[in-house]
C-alpha positions as CSV (number, residue, x, y, z in Angstrom):
1,M,145.3,72.6,44.8
2,D,143.8,75.7,45.7
3,V,143.4,76.9,49.4
4,L,140.4,78.8,50.3
5,H,141.1,81.1,53.3
6,A,138.2,82.0,55.5
7,S,138.5,85.8,53.8
8,E,138.0,84.8,50.5
9,H,135.3,82.9,50.8
10,H,132.2,84.6,49.3
11,T,128.7,83.5,50.2
12,P,126.6,84.5,47.1
13,I,123.6,87.4,48.0
14,P,120.4,86.2,46.3
15,R,119.1,89.0,43.8
16,H,116.0,89.3,45.0
17,A,116.9,89.5,49.2
18,G,114.8,92.5,50.5
19,F,112.6,94.8,48.8
20,S,113.3,96.7,45.9
21,L,112.0,100.6,45.5
22,I,109.2,100.0,43.5
23,E,107.7,96.8,46.0
24,A,108.1,99.5,48.6
25,I,106.0,102.4,47.1
26,I,103.3,99.8,45.8
27,A,103.0,98.3,49.7
28,T,103.1,101.8,50.9
29,G,99.9,102.8,48.3
30,L,98.3,99.4,49.4
31,L,98.9,100.5,53.2
32,A,97.6,104.2,52.6
33,T,94.3,102.9,50.9
34,L,93.6,100.7,53.6
35,V,94.0,103.3,56.4
36,V,91.8,105.7,54.2
37,G,89.1,103.2,53.9
38,V,89.1,102.3,57.8
39,G,88.8,106.0,58.5
40,Q,85.8,106.3,56.3
41,V,84.2,103.5,58.0
42,F,85.2,104.8,61.5
43,L,83.6,108.5,60.0
44,V,80.1,106.6,58.9
45,S,80.1,104.7,62.0
46,S,80.3,107.7,64.4
47,R,77.6,109.3,62.5
48,A,75.1,106.3,62.8
49,I,75.9,106.3,66.4
50,H,74.9,110.1,67.2
51,V,71.8,109.7,64.7
52,A,70.8,106.6,67.2
53,R,71.7,108.7,70.0
54,V,69.0,111.6,69.2
55,R,66.8,109.1,67.7
56,T,66.9,107.2,70.9
57,L,66.5,110.6,73.0
58,A,63.7,111.5,71.3
59,A,61.8,108.7,72.0
60,I,62.3,108.6,75.3
61,L,61.6,112.6,75.4
62,A,58.1,111.5,74.1
63,A,57.2,108.5,76.0
64,Q,58.0,110.9,79.3
65,K,55.4,113.5,78.3
66,M,52.8,110.4,77.3
67,E,53.3,109.2,80.7
68,Q,52.5,113.0,81.9
69,L,49.5,113.0,80.0
70,R,48.5,109.5,81.2
71,S,48.8,110.4,84.5
72,L,46.4,113.3,84.5
73,S,42.6,112.4,86.1
74,W,40.4,111.2,84.0
75,A,37.8,108.9,85.8
76,H,34.2,108.5,86.7
77,A,33.3,110.0,89.9
78,P,31.6,107.6,93.0
79,G,28.0,108.7,92.2
80,G,28.5,108.8,88.5
81,G,29.9,112.1,87.9
82,L,33.2,112.8,85.8
83,L,36.7,113.5,87.1
84,S,38.8,115.4,84.4
85,D,41.7,117.2,85.1
86,L,41.2,120.5,83.0
87,T,44.2,122.6,85.0
88,T,47.5,121.4,84.6
89,N,49.8,122.9,82.6
90,L,52.4,120.1,81.5
91,S,54.7,122.8,79.2
92,A,55.8,124.4,82.8
93,E,58.6,122.4,84.7
94,P,57.1,121.8,87.3
95,P,53.7,121.2,86.2
96,T,51.4,123.8,87.4
97,R,47.7,124.1,88.0
98,D,47.0,127.1,84.9
99,G,46.9,125.1,82.2
100,P,44.3,123.1,80.1
101,G,44.9,119.6,81.6
102,L,43.0,117.2,79.3
103,S,41.3,119.7,77.5
104,P,41.0,119.4,73.8
105,A,43.9,120.8,72.0
106,P,43.7,123.3,69.2
107,A,43.7,122.2,65.8
108,G,47.7,121.7,64.7
109,S,49.4,121.4,68.0
110,L,51.4,119.1,66.8
111,D,52.7,120.7,64.0
112,T,53.3,124.6,65.4
113,D,54.2,125.8,68.7
114,M,51.2,126.0,70.7
115,P,51.5,127.7,74.3
116,S,50.6,124.9,77.0
117,Y,51.3,122.0,73.7
118,V,54.6,122.7,73.8
119,D,57.8,122.3,75.9
120,Y,61.9,122.4,74.4
121,A,64.7,120.2,75.6
122,N,68.4,120.6,75.1
123,A,71.0,118.2,73.5
124,A,71.1,116.4,77.0
125,G,67.1,115.7,77.0
126,A,67.0,118.5,79.9
127,R,64.1,121.1,79.9
128,T,65.1,124.5,79.0
129,P,63.0,127.4,78.8
130,T,63.2,128.6,75.3
131,R,63.3,127.6,71.8
132,A,66.6,129.1,71.1
133,A,68.5,127.0,73.3
134,A,66.4,123.6,72.2
135,A,67.6,120.5,70.2
136,F,64.2,119.2,70.9
137,V,60.7,120.4,70.5
138,R,58.1,118.3,72.1
139,R,54.5,118.9,71.2
140,W,51.6,117.0,72.1
141,S,47.8,116.6,71.3
142,V,44.9,115.6,73.5
143,A,41.3,115.1,71.3
144,P,38.3,113.1,72.6
145,L,37.7,110.0,70.5
146,A,34.9,110.5,68.1
147,S,33.3,107.1,68.8
148,D,33.1,107.9,72.5
149,P,34.1,111.6,73.3
150,Q,33.1,111.4,77.1
151,N,35.1,108.4,77.9
152,L,38.2,108.0,75.7
153,L,40.6,110.4,74.9
154,V,42.9,110.2,71.8
155,L,46.7,111.7,73.5
156,D,49.5,112.4,70.7
157,V,53.0,113.5,71.3
158,R,55.3,114.2,68.6
159,V,58.9,115.2,69.2
160,V,61.0,117.1,66.7
161,T,64.4,117.3,66.4
162,V,66.2,120.5,65.2
163,G,68.0,118.1,62.8
164,G,64.6,117.4,61.3
165,G,63.9,113.8,62.8
166,D,61.2,112.9,64.5
167,A,59.6,110.4,67.3
168,R,55.8,110.5,67.8
169,L,53.6,108.3,70.1
170,T,49.5,108.0,70.1
171,S,47.8,106.2,73.1
172,I,44.1,106.2,73.8
173,K,43.2,106.9,77.4
174,A,39.9,105.7,78.7
175,R,38.1,106.9,81.9
176,R,38.3,104.5,85.0
177,P,35.2,103.4,86.5
């Protein structure tokens, strides 16, 4: 009768225990591919967030200028006269009394920088005195509506980003009674 001692008893090791070198290399390759894919998604989403931020800021800047234009006097005076703000300079910060107010803008004021119809903002949206430091160029136009030029104005604001995008708002302002 054979007697097995504890030291002589061997537990067989399965041939497939652990990973082979080839399996480890394949798993590492798959993991690297996954990490690169996630990195690409991160880069694309970061770019999309930046573009959305710039577009939002351009829209806010356009709305601010539109509110300034709409706040200028354009009404009927008691007794039948007309009240029109024709002196406010909205291109200055703060606005001054040496500008065109709601006077008709020169042709092309939405496409080129025209004095008194343009201002500049940096990347944070704060006003800057020169175009050199600007991330946004804000231009506006005031034009009488052809069907009723004494009582209706077309206000147009365009904010162009240095990167090439833009935001545009248009409104009609009616004389108040």
